[in-house]
C-alpha positions as CSV (number, residue, x, y, z in Angstrom):
1,M,-63.8,352.9,162.6
2,S,-66.7,351.8,164.7
3,Y,-69.6,349.6,164.5
4,T,-72.6,349.5,165.6
5,R,-73.9,346.3,167.7
6,Q,-75.8,345.2,164.8
7,E,-73.0,345.5,162.5
8,I,-70.9,343.5,164.6
9,I,-73.6,340.5,164.8
10,V,-74.0,340.7,161.0
11,Y,-70.1,340.3,160.5
12,A,-69.6,337.5,163.1
13,V,-72.2,335.4,161.4
14,I,-70.2,336.0,158.0
15,F,-67.1,334.9,160.2
16,I,-68.9,331.8,161.4
17,I,-70.1,331.0,158.3
18,I,-66.8,331.4,156.2
19,A,-64.7,329.0,159.0
20,S,-67.5,326.5,158.5
21,G,-66.6,326.4,155.0
22,V,-63.0,326.4,155.4
23,A,-63.8,323.3,158.0
24,I,-66.0,321.4,155.3
25,Y,-63.8,321.5,152.9
26,A,-60.5,320.8,155.0
27,S,-62.8,317.6,156.1
28,G,-63.6,316.5,152.1
29,A,-60.0,316.8,151.2
30,L,-58.9,314.7,154.1
31,T,-62.2,312.0,153.0
32,N,-61.2,312.3,149.5
33,Q,-57.8,311.4,150.0
34,S,-55.5,312.5,146.0
35,I,-53.4,309.4,146.0
36,S,-50.7,308.5,143.5
37,V,-50.4,304.9,142.6
38,S,-48.7,302.4,140.4
39,V,-49.9,298.7,140.2
40,R,-48.5,295.7,138.4
41,L,-49.0,292.2,138.3
42,A,-46.8,289.6,137.4
43,R,-46.5,285.6,137.3
44,L,-44.1,283.9,139.0
45,N,-43.9,281.0,137.0
46,A,-44.2,282.7,133.8
47,S,-41.9,280.3,131.8
48,Q,-44.1,277.0,132.6
49,I,-46.6,276.2,129.6
50,T,-49.9,276.2,131.2
51,Y,-52.2,273.7,131.0
52,P,-56.4,273.6,131.9
53,Y,-56.2,273.0,135.7
54,Q,-52.5,273.7,136.0
55,L,-51.4,276.5,139.2
56,S,-50.2,279.7,138.0
57,R,-48.5,281.7,140.9
58,F,-49.3,285.7,140.5
59,R,-47.1,288.6,142.3
60,V,-48.6,292.0,142.8
61,Y,-46.7,295.0,143.2
62,V,-48.3,298.1,144.6
63,N,-46.3,301.4,144.9
64,N,-47.0,304.8,146.8
65,T,-45.9,307.4,144.2
66,G,-46.9,310.0,146.4
67,N,-46.0,312.3,149.1
68,S,-48.5,311.1,151.8
69,Q,-49.1,308.4,153.7
70,I,-52.1,305.9,152.3
71,K,-54.4,304.1,154.8
72,G,-56.9,301.0,154.3
73,L,-56.1,300.7,150.4
74,V,-58.4,298.4,149.0
75,L,-56.8,296.0,146.0
76,E,-58.9,294.0,143.9
77,T,-57.9,290.8,141.6
78,Y,-60.0,289.6,138.6
79,V,-60.2,287.0,136.1
80,N,-61.8,287.9,133.2
81,G,-63.7,290.2,134.7
82,K,-64.8,288.3,137.5
83,Q,-63.5,289.1,141.1
84,L,-61.4,286.5,142.9
85,Q,-59.9,288.1,145.7
86,T,-59.7,291.6,147.8
87,F,-56.7,292.8,149.9
88,T,-55.9,295.6,151.9
89,V,-52.7,297.2,152.4
90,S,-51.5,300.6,154.1
91,L,-48.2,302.7,152.2
92,Q,-45.9,305.1,153.7
93,P,-44.9,307.9,151.0
94,K,-42.4,306.5,148.0
95,M,-42.9,302.6,149.8
96,G,-44.1,299.7,148.0
97,A,-45.6,296.2,149.4
98,E,-45.9,292.9,147.4
99,I,-49.4,290.6,147.3
100,N,-49.6,286.9,146.3
101,F,-52.0,284.9,145.1
102,T,-52.5,281.8,143.0
103,Y,-55.2,280.6,140.4
104,D,-55.7,277.0,139.4
105,T,-59.1,276.6,138.1
106,Y,-58.3,277.1,134.4
107,P,-61.4,274.5,133.0
108,V,-60.3,275.1,129.3
109,N,-57.8,276.3,127.4
110,G,-57.4,279.9,126.2
111,T,-57.1,283.1,126.7
112,Y,-57.5,284.3,130.6
113,E,-56.6,287.9,131.0
114,F,-55.9,289.1,135.0
115,Q,-56.0,292.5,136.7
116,A,-55.1,293.6,140.2
117,I,-57.2,297.0,140.6
118,A,-56.4,299.2,143.5
119,D,-59.5,301.1,144.8
120,P,-62.0,299.6,142.4
121,A,-64.9,301.1,144.3
122,H,-63.4,304.8,143.5
123,L,-63.3,306.0,147.5
124,L,-60.4,308.0,146.7
125,D,-58.9,310.5,144.5
126,V,-56.7,308.8,142.6
127,Q,-54.2,311.1,140.3
128,N,-53.9,308.3,137.6
129,R,-56.1,305.5,137.8
130,S,-54.6,304.1,134.5
131,T,-51.4,303.2,137.0
132,A,-53.4,302.4,139.8
133,T,-54.4,298.9,137.5
134,G,-52.1,296.1,137.1
135,T,-52.9,293.2,134.0
136,Y,-51.2,290.0,132.9
137,S,-52.7,287.5,130.7
138,I,-52.0,283.7,130.1
139,A,-52.6,281.4,127.0
140,V,-53.9,278.3,128.3
141,S,-52.8,275.5,125.9
142,P,-54.8,272.3,125.3
143,P,-54.0,269.4,126.9
144,Q,-52.4,266.0,125.2
145,V,-55.5,264.4,123.1
146,P,-56.4,261.7,125.4
147,D,-55.4,258.6,124.1
148,V,-54.4,256.5,127.0
149,Y,-53.1,253.6,125.1
150,T,-49.8,255.6,124.3
151,S,-48.8,255.2,127.8
152,I,-48.7,250.9,128.1
153,P,-47.7,248.3,125.2
154,N,-50.2,247.7,122.8
155,A,-48.4,244.1,121.8
156,N,-49.9,240.4,122.9
157,V,-52.9,241.7,124.8
158,S,-55.4,239.0,126.0
159,V,-58.0,241.7,126.8
160,T,-58.2,245.6,127.5
161,Q,-60.4,248.1,129.0
162,H,-60.5,251.9,128.7
163,F,-62.7,254.2,130.4
164,S,-63.6,257.9,130.6
165,F,-65.2,259.4,133.9
166,L,-66.2,262.3,135.8
167,P,-65.7,262.6,139.3
168,N,-69.1,261.0,140.4
169,G,-69.4,258.6,137.8
170,L,-65.6,257.1,139.1
171,A,-67.0,257.6,142.8
172,A,-70.0,255.7,141.7
173,S,-67.7,252.7,140.2
174,L,-65.5,252.7,143.2
175,Y,-68.8,252.5,145.1
176,L,-70.1,249.7,143.1
177,S,-67.1,247.7,143.0
178,N,-66.6,247.8,146.9
179,M,-70.5,246.8,147.6
180,Y,-70.8,244.5,144.8
181,K,-67.3,242.6,144.0
182,N,-69.3,239.8,142.0
183,Q,-70.1,242.3,139.3
184,N,-67.1,241.9,136.5
185,I,-67.9,244.9,134.9
186,F,-67.2,247.2,138.1
187,T,-64.6,245.1,139.8
188,E,-62.3,245.5,136.5
189,L,-62.9,248.7,135.9
190,T,-61.4,250.1,139.0
191,D,-60.3,247.6,141.2
192,N,-58.7,244.6,139.3
193,N,-56.1,243.6,141.6
194,S,-54.3,247.3,141.4
195,K,-52.3,247.5,144.7
196,L,-52.0,251.4,144.6
197,L,-53.1,253.0,141.3
198,F,-56.9,252.9,142.3
199,A,-56.4,253.2,145.9
200,T,-54.8,256.8,144.8
201,F,-58.0,257.3,143.1
202,R,-60.5,257.0,146.1
203,S,-58.3,259.4,148.2
204,L,-58.1,262.1,145.1
205,I,-62.0,261.5,145.2
206,V,-62.5,262.2,148.2
207,S,-60.0,265.5,148.3
208,R,-62.6,266.5,145.1
209,A,-58.9,267.1,143.1
210,I,-60.3,265.6,140.3
211,N,-62.3,266.5,137.5
212,S,-62.0,264.0,134.7
213,T,-59.6,261.1,134.1
214,S,-59.4,258.3,131.5
215,G,-57.7,255.6,132.1
216,A,-56.8,251.7,130.6
217,Y,-55.7,248.6,131.6
218,I,-54.2,245.7,129.5
219,K,-53.7,241.8,130.5
220,Y,-50.9,240.9,128.5
221,K,-50.5,237.1,126.9
222,N,-47.4,236.6,129.3
223,S,-49.9,237.2,132.5
224,S,-48.4,240.4,133.1
225,T,-50.9,243.9,133.6
226,A,-50.5,247.4,133.0
227,Y,-52.7,250.5,134.4
228,T,-52.4,253.7,132.9
229,A,-54.8,256.7,134.4
230,W,-54.7,260.1,133.2
231,I,-55.9,262.5,135.7
232,Q,-57.0,266.5,134.8
233,G,-57.8,268.6,138.0
234,I,-56.0,270.0,140.6
235,A,-54.6,266.5,141.4
236,N,-51.0,267.5,140.8
237,L,-48.3,265.7,141.8
238,S,-47.9,267.0,144.8
239,F,-51.3,265.4,145.7
240,I,-49.9,261.9,144.6
241,Y,-46.9,262.4,146.5
242,A,-48.9,263.2,149.3
243,I,-51.4,260.1,149.1
244,A,-48.7,257.4,148.3
245,S,-46.7,258.4,151.6
246,T,-49.0,256.6,153.6
247,F,-48.6,253.4,152.4
248,N,-45.3,253.2,153.9
249,F,-43.7,251.9,150.0
250,P,-40.1,253.3,149.5
251,E,-40.0,255.8,147.3
252,S,-37.8,257.6,144.8
253,N,-37.4,260.1,141.9
254,V,-36.6,259.9,138.3
255,T,-36.8,261.5,135.8
256,T,-38.7,260.7,132.5
257,Q,-39.1,262.7,129.1
258,G,-37.9,265.7,131.0
259,E,-40.4,265.3,133.8
260,K,-39.8,264.6,137.5
261,T,-41.2,261.2,138.0
262,L,-42.1,259.2,141.2
263,Y,-41.3,255.9,141.5
264,I,-42.4,253.1,144.2
265,K,-41.4,249.5,144.1
266,L,-44.7,247.9,145.4
267,D,-43.3,244.0,145.4
268,N,-40.7,242.2,143.5
269,E,-43.1,242.3,140.0
270,S,-45.1,245.4,140.2
271,S,-44.3,249.0,140.2
272,F,-46.1,252.4,140.6
273,C,-45.5,255.9,138.9
274,A,-46.7,259.6,138.3
275,K,-45.6,262.9,136.4
276,Y,-46.9,265.5,135.0
277,D,-47.1,265.7,131.4
278,R,-48.9,267.9,128.6
279,G,-51.6,268.8,130.7
280,W,-52.7,265.5,132.8
281,T,-51.2,263.7,135.8
282,K,-50.3,260.3,134.7
283,L,-50.5,257.2,136.7
284,F,-48.9,254.0,136.0
285,E,-49.1,250.6,137.3
286,Y,-47.2,247.7,136.3
287,D,-47.0,244.0,137.2
288,N,-44.4,242.3,135.1
289,A,-45.3,238.6,135.3
290,S,-41.9,237.7,133.8
291,R,-40.5,239.3,136.8
292,S,-37.8,241.1,133.9
293,A,-36.0,244.6,134.1
294,Q,-39.0,246.5,133.4
295,T,-41.1,248.3,135.6
296,C,-43.5,251.4,135.2
297,V,-40.3,253.9,134.8
298,T,-40.6,251.7,131.1
299,L,-44.0,253.3,130.8
300,A,-43.5,256.3,131.7
301,S,-40.3,257.3,129.8
302,T,-42.4,256.0,126.3
303,D,-45.2,257.4,124.3
304,Y,-46.4,254.0,122.1
305,N,-48.2,253.6,119.1
306,S,-51.7,253.3,119.8
307,T,-53.5,250.7,117.9
308,I,-56.2,249.7,120.2
309,T,-58.8,252.9,121.0
310,G,-60.1,253.1,117.6
311,R,-60.7,249.6,116.6
312,T,-62.9,248.9,120.1
313,L,-64.5,252.2,119.8
314,S,-65.8,251.0,115.7
315,A,-66.4,247.6,117.1
316,L,-70.0,248.8,118.4
317,T,-70.7,252.3,116.8
318,N,-70.6,250.6,113.6
319,D,-73.3,248.1,114.1
320,T,-76.5,249.8,114.1
321,S,-78.8,247.9,115.5
322,L,-77.0,248.9,119.2
323,Q,-77.6,252.3,118.0
324,G,-79.2,254.6,121.0
325,Y,-79.0,251.7,123.4
326,F,-77.6,253.6,126.2
327,Y,-79.8,256.1,128.4
328,H,-81.1,259.2,127.2
329,N,-82.6,262.5,129.1
330,S,-79.7,262.0,132.0
331,T,-76.0,263.0,132.5
332,P,-73.7,260.8,131.1
333,I,-70.8,260.2,133.9
334,G,-68.7,257.4,132.5
335,F,-68.0,255.5,129.4
336,S,-66.0,252.2,128.6
337,V,-65.1,249.8,126.1
338,T,-63.6,246.3,126.9
339,A,-61.9,244.4,123.7
340,G,-60.4,240.8,124.0
341,N,-62.3,237.7,122.5
342,A,-65.6,239.8,122.6
343,T,-66.2,243.5,122.4
344,G,-68.1,245.5,125.0
345,A,-69.4,249.2,125.6
346,M,-70.4,250.5,128.7
347,E,-72.2,253.8,129.7
348,M,-72.6,255.3,132.7
349,V,-75.9,258.2,133.7
350,D,-76.9,260.4,136.6
351,N,-80.2,261.4,136.8
352,R,-82.6,262.1,139.7
353,Y,-83.8,258.2,139.9
354,G,-80.3,257.2,141.0
355,I,-77.5,255.8,138.9
356,F,-77.7,253.7,135.9
357,T,-75.3,251.7,133.9
358,G,-76.3,250.4,130.4
359,Y,-73.9,247.0,129.3
360,V,-73.6,245.6,125.9
361,R,-71.3,243.4,124.7
362,E,-70.4,241.1,121.7
363,N,-71.3,237.9,122.2
364,Q,-68.8,235.1,121.7
365,P,-68.4,232.6,118.6
366,T,-68.5,229.7,121.1
367,F,-72.0,231.1,122.4
368,D,-74.6,228.4,121.8
369,F,-78.1,230.4,122.1
370,S,-80.3,227.4,122.2
371,A,-78.5,225.9,125.0
372,Q,-79.0,228.9,127.3
373,N,-80.9,228.8,130.6
374,L,-84.0,231.0,129.9
375,T,-85.8,230.7,133.4
376,C,-85.7,233.8,135.2
377,Q,-85.2,233.8,139.2
378,G,-86.2,237.2,139.5
379,T,-89.0,239.4,137.5
380,V,-89.7,239.1,134.4
381,S,-90.3,242.4,132.1
382,V,-92.2,242.8,128.6
383,A,-92.1,245.4,126.4
384,G,-93.3,244.5,123.1
385,N,-91.1,241.6,121.9
386,V,-88.2,242.6,124.4
387,S,-88.1,240.2,127.4
388,M,-86.1,241.2,130.7
389,C,-85.1,239.3,133.4
390,T,-84.3,241.6,136.8
391,N,-82.9,240.7,140.0
392,K,-81.6,242.3,143.0
393,V,-77.3,242.1,143.9
394,A,-76.2,240.8,147.0
395,A,-74.7,243.4,148.6
396,L,-71.6,243.6,151.2
397,N,-73.6,245.6,153.4
398,S,-77.1,245.2,153.4
399,S,-78.2,248.0,155.8
400,S,-77.5,250.3,152.5
401,A,-80.3,251.9,151.6
402,F,-79.4,251.8,147.9
403,V,-80.4,248.6,146.0
404,L,-78.7,247.3,143.0
405,M,-81.1,245.5,139.9
406,N,-79.4,243.6,137.3
407,S,-81.8,243.3,134.3
408,T,-80.4,240.8,131.7
409,A,-81.9,240.1,128.0
410,F,-79.5,238.6,124.6
411,N,-80.1,237.7,121.2
412,R,-77.8,235.3,119.1
413,N,-75.3,238.1,118.6
414,H,-75.5,240.7,121.9
415,T,-76.1,240.8,125.2
416,F,-77.6,243.4,127.3
417,T,-77.2,244.5,130.4
418,M,-78.7,247.1,132.7
419,Y,-77.4,247.9,136.3
420,S,-79.7,250.6,138.4
421,L,-78.6,252.2,141.7
422,V,-81.6,253.1,143.3
423,N,-83.5,254.0,146.5
424,S,-84.8,250.9,147.9
425,S,-88.5,252.0,147.6
426,T,-88.0,252.6,144.0
427,S,-86.3,249.4,142.6
428,S,-89.6,247.5,141.6
429,G,-89.2,250.0,138.5
430,A,-85.7,248.9,137.6
431,G,-87.1,246.3,135.0
432,Q,-89.8,248.3,133.6
433,N,-87.3,251.0,132.8
434,D,-84.5,248.7,131.3
435,A,-87.6,246.8,128.9
436,Y,-88.5,250.1,127.5
437,L,-85.3,251.2,127.1
438,L,-84.0,248.2,124.8
439,S,-87.7,247.8,122.9
440,S,-87.2,251.3,121.5
441,L,-84.2,250.0,119.3
442,G,-86.5,247.7,117.9
443,V,-83.6,244.3,118.6
444,N,-84.9,241.3,117.4
445,G,-84.2,237.6,118.0
446,L,-84.1,238.3,121.7
447,A,-84.7,235.5,124.0
448,Q,-88.0,235.3,126.0
449,W,-87.4,234.5,129.7
450,T,-89.7,232.1,131.7
451,P,-90.5,233.0,135.4
452,E,-89.8,230.7,137.8
453,T,-90.9,229.7,141.7
454,T,-89.0,232.5,143.7
455,N,-88.6,234.1,147.0
456,Y,-88.9,237.4,144.9
457,F,-92.2,238.2,145.9
458,T,-94.6,236.6,149.3
459,C,-98.0,236.5,149.4
460,S,-100.6,235.9,152.2
461,F,-104.3,236.2,153.0
462,N,-106.0,237.5,156.1
463,T,-106.7,233.9,157.4
464,T,-104.4,230.7,158.8
465,S,-106.7,228.2,156.2
466,L,-105.3,229.8,153.3
467,S,-102.0,230.3,152.4
468,C,-100.4,231.0,149.3
469,N,-96.9,230.9,147.2
470,P,-96.2,232.9,144.0
471,K,-95.1,230.7,141.1
472,N,-94.4,234.1,138.9
473,F,-94.9,237.7,137.9
474,T,-94.2,238.8,135.0
475,I,-94.5,242.7,134.3
476,N,-95.6,244.3,131.2
477,A,-93.4,247.4,130.6
478,S,-95.8,249.1,128.6
479,T,-99.0,249.0,130.4
480,G,-97.5,248.9,134.0
481,N,-99.7,245.7,134.4
482,A,-98.5,242.2,135.7
483,I,-99.6,238.9,135.3
484,A,-99.3,237.0,138.3
485,K,-99.5,233.0,139.0
486,L,-99.8,231.7,142.5
487,V,-100.1,228.1,144.5
488,I,-103.1,228.3,146.8
489,R,-103.4,225.6,149.6
490,N,-106.6,224.9,151.3
491,G,-106.2,224.4,154.7
492,F,-110.3,224.1,155.8
493,T,-111.3,220.7,156.4
494,G,-113.5,220.2,153.6
495,F,-113.1,221.2,149.8
496,I,-113.7,225.0,148.7
497,R,-114.3,226.4,145.7
498,L,-112.0,229.6,144.3
499,N,-114.7,232.1,142.9
500,S,-112.6,234.9,141.5
501,I,-109.3,236.7,142.5
502,G,-108.4,240.8,142.3
503,C,-105.3,242.6,142.6
504,K,-104.5,245.9,142.1
505,F,-102.9,248.5,144.0
506,F,-106.2,250.8,145.8
507,S,-109.0,248.6,145.0
508,S,-110.5,245.8,143.2
509,D,-112.6,246.9,140.7
510,E,-111.8,244.0,137.9
511,N,-111.4,240.2,139.2
512,T,-110.4,237.5,137.2
513,L,-112.9,234.5,137.4
514,L,-111.9,231.3,138.6
515,S,-114.3,228.4,139.2
516,T,-111.6,226.0,140.5
517,V,-112.4,223.5,143.7
518,V,-109.4,222.6,145.9
519,P,-110.1,219.5,147.7
520,A,-108.9,219.9,151.6
521,G,-105.8,219.9,152.2
522,N,-104.8,220.6,148.5
523,N,-103.2,222.9,146.5
524,A,-104.6,225.1,143.3
525,T,-102.5,227.2,140.8
526,V,-104.4,230.0,139.8
527,Q,-103.5,233.1,137.1
528,F,-104.6,236.6,137.4
529,N,-104.2,240.3,136.5
530,C,-102.9,242.6,138.8
531,R,-103.2,246.0,137.3
532,A,-100.6,249.2,138.4
533,S,-103.9,251.6,138.3
534,S,-103.2,255.2,137.6
535,L,-99.6,255.1,138.4
536,G,-98.8,253.9,135.0
537,S,-95.3,252.0,134.6
538,I,-94.6,252.3,138.0
539,V,-93.6,248.7,139.1
540,L,-95.3,248.6,142.6
541,P,-93.9,247.0,145.8
542,S,-96.9,246.0,147.1
543,Y,-100.3,244.6,145.3
544,N,-104.1,243.8,147.5
545,L,-105.4,240.7,146.8
546,Y,-109.0,240.2,147.1
547,L,-110.0,236.3,147.0
548,N,-113.7,235.4,146.8
549,Y,-114.8,231.5,147.7
550,T,-117.2,229.0,148.7
551,L,-117.1,226.6,151.4
552,D,-120.2,224.8,152.9
553,N,-122.1,226.8,150.2
554,I,-121.7,229.8,152.1
555,V,-119.5,232.6,150.0
556,H,-116.3,234.2,151.6
557,S,-114.2,237.0,151.0
558,V,-110.9,237.4,152.2
559,N,-108.2,240.0,151.6
560,G,-104.4,239.3,151.3
561,T,-101.1,240.9,149.9
562,L,-98.7,240.1,147.3
563,N,-95.6,241.7,148.3
564,E,-91.3,242.6,146.8
565,N,-89.1,241.0,149.1
566,S,-87.5,243.7,150.8
């Protein structure tokens, strides 16, 4: 058969089209490779009871059950639908691979569903996708209820304190105990002569290994002391071993209640232990003043009958006059209760202004209300019937950008103490904030503080012939205004008459009339109002003074300032 030239061209075009289609099909077949794969997910420590933040180890078994090689197979792991990790493997025909991963951030008890999925994006032609997914469920058990007094003896107690902190609360307490050694509320909480336990805390905070902690210490009548701390987080025994090894104490391992326990002899009286038990890493430190054979191993081996926790907590909560004392509109980061001759409770909170601690304690039966010195060496803030005395607390490091302010008020039954760790630029507002808080309770019978001459504020005028010295500065927390009392000295050679004085943050549109005559070289005490102006209840670090006086029958005006000391 013969073809014309036109027929040959037509057939050639048809052949090219068919060949191209075959090539495109072949190319698509290679891209959408048909594979057969199986995935199985297993837990390596499956016999272990799982608690929040405890480490789980997994292994993924992925097998190529087909007859062709698989290159670049993507495998992803998930927990409760949330992606964890991504892996890539290449597999020869009829061969497999093992992939390990861990998980240790169970936040609460409950059921956690883990998955390992091959080709999760469906880029390949997987023959049976049901075999390309491996699953494993873990039931995370609730941890032991944190009654820390089950870890230490409850008899013959002289004084005790127990606490509960989130990580930033514990970090704040450690910072405050280091910076302000003379404030027992912080040093007793996180130091108290512990040789190793709280040093371990500091290292764990830096390592971000703690999610929450509860603890207690007891001072016994024979002068012995026991500490315990229960930690939840990734701070397992491996962390504790690593930290303890840096202190060069002799270490040994013992078994308590079937659990591996770290034991360290600190000296002839003191010992340190650590073990993992029912969802907590438990730390113990025991200072045995009697030098008997009892060590922290005894504590770690015993579940004591807890008789303290409920009693200390109810001592304050049953007093309706104290309900609502602690801070609102803030994030609680720590709480503690102290019991002994008197009971006290402390709450620490965090907000955008700083860290604040409220502490209330019962006054001891021997407390003599009428004999108390009510002279305030700092600033007095008033809100309703509440009078609070606020002072700066001296820090060991004066270069810190933060200031700790301490406010105190009391009646016959209770003493109220508030600490404000704030930037130095906002420290003036601490007393007012504290007075507002306490006034909201309607507590009756509070003592009224009297200001005294102090160097808390300084004043000056823009002339060398007039000098001044603050006698007191009393802030009304309800209005943000203050009453100031100054001693003004006449340095001129003749007498002067003080006509008026203004005190305000911006400008003086309200003056206090004086009409006080001051002979040359003499002093006069004047009292006047300082207005906080539109800044409301914020205590200002500096006020402007405007003094009008007459000298030699000529009226003069001079400016000045009333400043808070830095």
